[in-house]
C-alpha positions as CSV (number, residue, x, y, z in Angstrom):
1,X,-6.0,-76.9,-83.8
2,X,-8.3,-79.5,-82.4
3,X,-7.3,-79.1,-78.7
4,X,-9.2,-76.3,-77.0
5,X,-7.3,-76.6,-73.7
6,X,-3.9,-78.2,-72.9
7,X,-2.9,-78.5,-69.2
8,X,0.8,-79.0,-68.5
9,X,1.6,-80.0,-64.9
10,X,1.3,-82.3,-61.9
11,X,-0.6,-85.4,-61.2
12,X,-0.8,-86.9,-57.7
13,X,-2.3,-89.7,-55.8
14,X,-4.1,-87.9,-52.9
15,X,-4.1,-89.5,-49.4
16,X,-6.6,-87.6,-47.4
17,X,-7.6,-87.6,-43.7
18,X,-10.3,-85.5,-41.9
19,X,-9.2,-83.7,-38.8
20,X,-11.0,-81.3,-36.3
21,X,-8.3,-78.7,-36.7
22,X,-5.0,-78.5,-38.6
23,X,-2.0,-80.1,-36.8
24,X,0.8,-77.9,-35.3
25,X,4.4,-78.8,-35.1
26,X,5.1,-81.6,-32.6
27,X,1.4,-82.4,-32.2
28,X,-0.2,-85.8,-32.6
29,X,-3.6,-85.3,-34.3
30,X,-6.3,-88.0,-34.4
31,X,-8.0,-88.2,-37.8
32,X,-11.5,-89.4,-38.8
33,X,-11.3,-91.3,-42.1
34,X,-8.7,-92.2,-44.7
35,X,-9.4,-91.8,-48.4
36,X,-7.3,-92.3,-51.5
37,X,-8.1,-90.6,-54.8
38,X,-6.8,-88.8,-57.9
39,X,-5.5,-85.3,-57.6
40,X,-2.6,-82.9,-58.3
41,X,-3.1,-79.4,-59.6
42,X,-2.5,-80.2,-63.2
43,X,-4.7,-83.2,-63.3
44,X,-7.5,-81.5,-61.4
45,X,-7.4,-78.5,-63.8
46,X,-7.5,-80.8,-66.8
47,X,-10.5,-82.7,-65.4
48,X,-12.3,-79.4,-64.7
49,X,-11.7,-78.1,-68.2
50,X,-13.0,-81.3,-69.7
51,X,-16.1,-81.4,-67.5
52,X,-16.8,-77.8,-68.6
53,X,-17.0,-79.2,-72.2
54,X,-13.6,-78.3,-73.6
55,X,-11.6,-80.7,-75.7
56,X,-8.7,-81.1,-73.2
57,X,-5.3,-82.7,-73.2
58,X,-3.1,-83.3,-70.1
59,X,0.7,-83.3,-70.4
60,X,2.3,-84.8,-67.3
61,X,4.2,-87.8,-65.8
62,X,3.5,-90.7,-63.5
63,X,5.4,-93.7,-62.3
64,X,4.8,-97.3,-63.5
65,X,2.8,-98.1,-60.3
66,X,-0.7,-98.6,-59.2
67,X,-1.1,-94.9,-58.4
68,X,-0.1,-94.0,-61.9
69,X,-2.6,-96.4,-63.3
70,X,-5.3,-94.8,-61.1
71,X,-4.5,-91.4,-62.4
72,X,-4.6,-92.5,-66.1
73,X,-8.0,-94.1,-65.5
74,X,-9.3,-90.8,-64.0
75,X,-8.2,-88.9,-67.1
76,X,-9.8,-91.4,-69.4
77,X,-13.1,-91.4,-67.4
78,X,-13.1,-87.5,-67.6
79,X,-12.6,-87.6,-71.4
80,X,-9.1,-86.0,-71.2
81,X,-6.5,-87.0,-73.8
82,X,-3.5,-88.1,-71.9
83,X,0.0,-87.2,-73.1
84,X,1.6,-88.7,-70.0
85,X,5.1,-90.2,-69.6
86,X,5.2,-93.3,-67.5
87,X,8.6,-93.0,-65.8
88,X,10.6,-96.0,-64.8
89,X,12.2,-95.8,-61.4
90,X,10.1,-92.9,-60.2
91,X,7.0,-93.2,-58.0
92,X,3.9,-91.4,-59.0
93,X,3.6,-88.0,-57.2
94,X,1.6,-88.0,-54.0
95,X,0.0,-85.6,-51.6
96,X,-0.8,-86.1,-47.9
97,X,-3.8,-83.9,-47.2
98,X,-5.4,-83.1,-43.8
99,X,-8.9,-81.5,-44.3
100,X,-10.2,-79.6,-41.2
101,X,-13.7,-78.7,-40.0
102,X,-13.6,-75.4,-42.0
103,X,-12.8,-77.3,-45.2
104,X,-9.3,-75.8,-45.2
105,X,-6.3,-78.1,-46.1
106,X,-2.8,-78.7,-44.9
107,X,-0.7,-80.5,-47.6
108,X,2.6,-82.3,-47.8
109,X,3.7,-83.1,-51.4
110,X,5.9,-85.8,-52.7
111,X,6.8,-84.7,-56.3
112,X,7.8,-88.2,-57.6
113,X,7.5,-88.4,-61.4
114,X,6.3,-84.7,-61.5
115,X,9.9,-83.7,-61.0
116,X,10.8,-84.9,-64.5
117,X,8.7,-82.2,-66.1
118,X,11.6,-79.8,-66.1
119,X,11.9,-80.1,-69.9
120,X,9.3,-81.0,-72.6
121,X,9.5,-84.2,-74.5
122,X,9.1,-84.2,-78.3
123,X,5.5,-85.4,-77.9
124,X,4.7,-82.7,-75.3
125,X,6.3,-80.1,-77.5
126,X,3.9,-81.1,-80.3
127,X,0.8,-81.0,-78.0
128,X,1.5,-77.5,-76.5
129,X,2.1,-75.9,-79.9
130,X,-1.3,-77.1,-81.2
131,X,-3.8,-75.8,-78.6
132,X,-6.0,-72.7,-78.2
133,X,-5.3,-72.3,-74.4
134,X,-2.4,-73.5,-72.4
135,X,-3.0,-73.8,-68.6
136,X,0.0,-74.1,-66.2
137,X,0.6,-74.3,-62.5
138,X,3.7,-74.4,-60.3
139,X,3.4,-77.8,-58.7
140,X,5.9,-79.1,-61.3
141,X,9.3,-77.5,-62.2
142,X,9.0,-73.9,-63.4
143,X,11.6,-74.5,-66.1
144,X,9.2,-76.9,-67.9
145,X,6.3,-74.6,-67.5
146,X,8.2,-71.6,-68.9
147,X,9.3,-73.7,-71.9
148,X,5.7,-74.7,-72.5
149,X,4.5,-71.1,-72.2
150,X,7.0,-69.8,-74.7
151,X,6.2,-72.5,-77.3
152,X,2.5,-72.1,-77.0
153,X,2.6,-68.3,-77.0
154,X,4.7,-68.3,-80.2
155,X,1.9,-70.3,-81.9
156,X,-0.8,-67.8,-80.7
157,X,-2.2,-69.7,-77.8
158,X,-3.6,-67.9,-74.7
159,X,-1.4,-68.8,-71.8
160,X,-3.0,-69.0,-68.4
161,X,-0.8,-69.4,-65.3
162,X,-2.1,-70.4,-61.8
163,X,0.7,-69.2,-59.6
164,X,0.1,-71.9,-56.9
165,X,1.5,-73.3,-54.9
166,X,4.8,-71.4,-55.1
167,X,3.9,-68.0,-56.4
168,X,7.3,-66.2,-56.2
169,X,8.8,-68.7,-58.6
170,X,6.6,-67.4,-61.4
171,X,8.2,-63.9,-61.5
172,X,10.6,-64.8,-64.3
173,X,7.9,-66.1,-66.6
174,X,5.2,-63.4,-66.3
175,X,6.1,-61.9,-69.6
176,X,4.9,-65.2,-71.2
177,X,1.5,-65.1,-69.5
178,X,-1.8,-63.7,-70.8
179,X,-4.0,-64.5,-67.7
180,X,-2.6,-64.9,-64.2
181,X,-4.5,-66.5,-61.3
182,X,-3.1,-66.1,-57.8
183,X,-4.4,-66.1,-54.3
184,X,-3.6,-63.2,-52.1
185,X,-0.4,-64.6,-50.6
186,X,0.9,-65.6,-54.1
187,X,-0.1,-62.2,-55.5
188,X,1.7,-60.3,-52.7
189,X,4.9,-62.3,-53.3
190,X,4.8,-61.6,-57.0
191,X,3.9,-57.9,-56.6
192,X,6.4,-57.4,-53.7
193,X,3.6,-55.7,-51.7
194,X,2.8,-56.8,-48.1
195,X,-0.5,-55.8,-46.5
196,X,-2.0,-54.7,-49.8
197,X,-5.6,-55.3,-50.6
198,X,-6.7,-57.8,-53.4
199,X,-7.7,-54.8,-55.5
200,X,-4.2,-53.2,-55.1
201,X,-2.4,-56.4,-55.8
202,X,-4.5,-57.1,-58.9
203,X,-3.9,-53.6,-60.2
204,X,-0.1,-53.8,-59.6
205,X,0.2,-57.2,-61.4
206,X,-1.9,-56.0,-64.3
207,X,1.0,-53.8,-65.2
208,X,3.0,-57.0,-65.9
209,X,0.3,-59.3,-67.2
210,X,-2.7,-58.4,-69.5
211,X,-5.3,-59.9,-67.1
212,X,-4.9,-60.8,-63.4
213,X,-7.3,-62.6,-61.1
214,X,-6.7,-62.5,-57.4
215,X,-8.7,-65.6,-56.4
216,X,-10.2,-65.5,-52.9
217,X,-12.6,-68.5,-53.0
218,X,-15.7,-67.8,-51.0
219,X,-14.2,-64.5,-49.7
220,X,-14.5,-63.1,-53.2
221,X,-12.2,-62.6,-56.1
222,X,-10.9,-59.6,-58.1
223,X,-10.2,-59.2,-61.8
224,X,-7.9,-56.5,-63.2
225,X,-7.2,-55.9,-66.9
226,X,-7.2,-53.0,-69.4
227,X,-10.8,-52.2,-68.4
228,X,-9.9,-51.6,-64.8
229,X,-10.3,-53.5,-61.5
230,X,-13.6,-55.1,-60.5
231,X,-15.0,-57.8,-58.3
232,X,-16.2,-61.1,-59.5
233,X,-19.5,-62.7,-58.4
234,X,-19.7,-64.3,-54.9
235,X,-21.8,-67.2,-53.8
236,X,-22.9,-68.5,-50.4
237,X,-21.7,-72.1,-50.0
238,X,-20.9,-74.5,-47.2
239,X,-17.1,-75.1,-47.2
240,X,-16.6,-78.9,-47.0
241,X,-13.3,-79.4,-48.8
242,X,-11.1,-76.7,-50.5
243,X,-8.8,-79.3,-52.1
244,X,-9.7,-78.6,-55.7
245,X,-11.4,-75.2,-55.5
246,X,-8.7,-73.1,-57.2
247,X,-8.1,-75.9,-59.7
248,X,-11.8,-76.0,-60.6
249,X,-11.8,-72.3,-61.1
250,X,-8.7,-72.4,-63.3
251,X,-9.9,-75.3,-65.4
252,X,-13.3,-73.7,-65.9
253,X,-11.7,-70.4,-66.7
254,X,-9.5,-72.0,-69.4
255,X,-12.5,-73.8,-70.9
256,X,-14.5,-70.6,-71.1
257,X,-11.6,-68.8,-72.8
258,X,-11.1,-71.6,-75.3
259,X,-14.8,-71.4,-76.2
260,X,-14.6,-67.7,-77.0
261,X,-15.7,-66.1,-73.8
262,X,-14.0,-63.0,-72.6
263,X,-11.9,-63.1,-69.4
264,X,-14.6,-61.6,-67.2
265,X,-17.4,-63.8,-68.5
266,X,-15.2,-66.9,-68.3
267,X,-14.1,-66.0,-64.7
268,X,-17.7,-65.3,-63.5
269,X,-18.8,-68.8,-64.6
270,X,-15.6,-70.3,-63.1
271,X,-16.4,-68.8,-59.7
272,X,-19.7,-70.7,-59.8
273,X,-17.9,-74.0,-60.6
274,X,-15.6,-73.4,-57.7
275,X,-18.5,-72.7,-55.3
276,X,-19.9,-76.1,-56.2
277,X,-16.5,-77.8,-55.8
278,X,-15.9,-76.5,-52.3
279,X,-19.2,-78.2,-51.2
280,X,-18.0,-81.6,-52.2
281,X,-15.4,-84.0,-50.8
282,X,-12.2,-85.0,-52.7
283,X,-9.9,-83.4,-55.2
284,X,-10.7,-84.5,-58.8
285,X,-13.8,-86.2,-57.6
286,X,-15.3,-82.9,-56.3
287,X,-15.2,-81.1,-59.7
288,X,-18.6,-80.3,-61.2
289,X,-19.8,-80.7,-64.8
290,X,-21.0,-78.1,-67.2
291,X,-24.6,-79.1,-66.5
292,X,-24.0,-78.9,-62.7
293,X,-22.9,-75.3,-63.1
294,X,-25.9,-74.5,-65.4
295,X,-28.3,-75.8,-62.7
296,X,-26.5,-74.0,-59.9
297,X,-26.6,-70.7,-61.8
298,X,-30.3,-71.2,-62.6
299,X,-31.0,-71.7,-58.9
300,X,-29.1,-68.6,-58.0
301,X,-31.1,-66.5,-60.5
302,X,-34.4,-68.0,-59.3
303,X,-33.5,-67.2,-55.7
């Protein structure tokens, strides 16, 4: 089994603008800059796992257009093995992103070729059954993700699911998942608990999944598993761009698990990677390397 991490999911061309505040319905908002770059939750997570030192494969789909070529170059430059279908007649997925002064984002997605990931190809089937950790998200069809989880789990892989961006759709596949990562809104939808605390949500979901992380970014994150509920480390950081913060966390978490770390140790290091990503602009471009995280943690300990 030579693949440490396999990521199955979305790849997008991100079109980004900077705004003072997020737009509201019917409002014309003046932006400051326009940028194009690689993104998509699946691609971002694959890049993060690779930059953390894991042998990583990405399973996805793009169109036969310039955006698809850009995304394939990004994977190659990050050292990610690409198991990517180039789909005739479909545009590469895209995301229109407005980044406000607080670093928060407003996103409109165009699925494009990502929508074809409702079933696994024979090539994808082979890849997901020969990996130590399978990392999934819900920016591509849940049917394909569930199929991949079942295949990988049957072969003994650890299955990690990031429930974003449509948490409620994950309910039917939680029995296939070993580690669940969800933000508070996604966790509340899955647990059926409004107004619950992150600790309460994590504990409730840990009855369905062996390990649950309610990821709160700079606000703090909570882990629940057989050892109980506890908080993960928090770091002070200037929030510049939240586009790839959760994706960086998930990719770094999967890398740590594939390299033998326990969930808590892998998640603690992943929080540090996420704290670095939020201070940088862009999606895939913001993701730090293993050495970046080592340096950041050394500075935190020195301080």
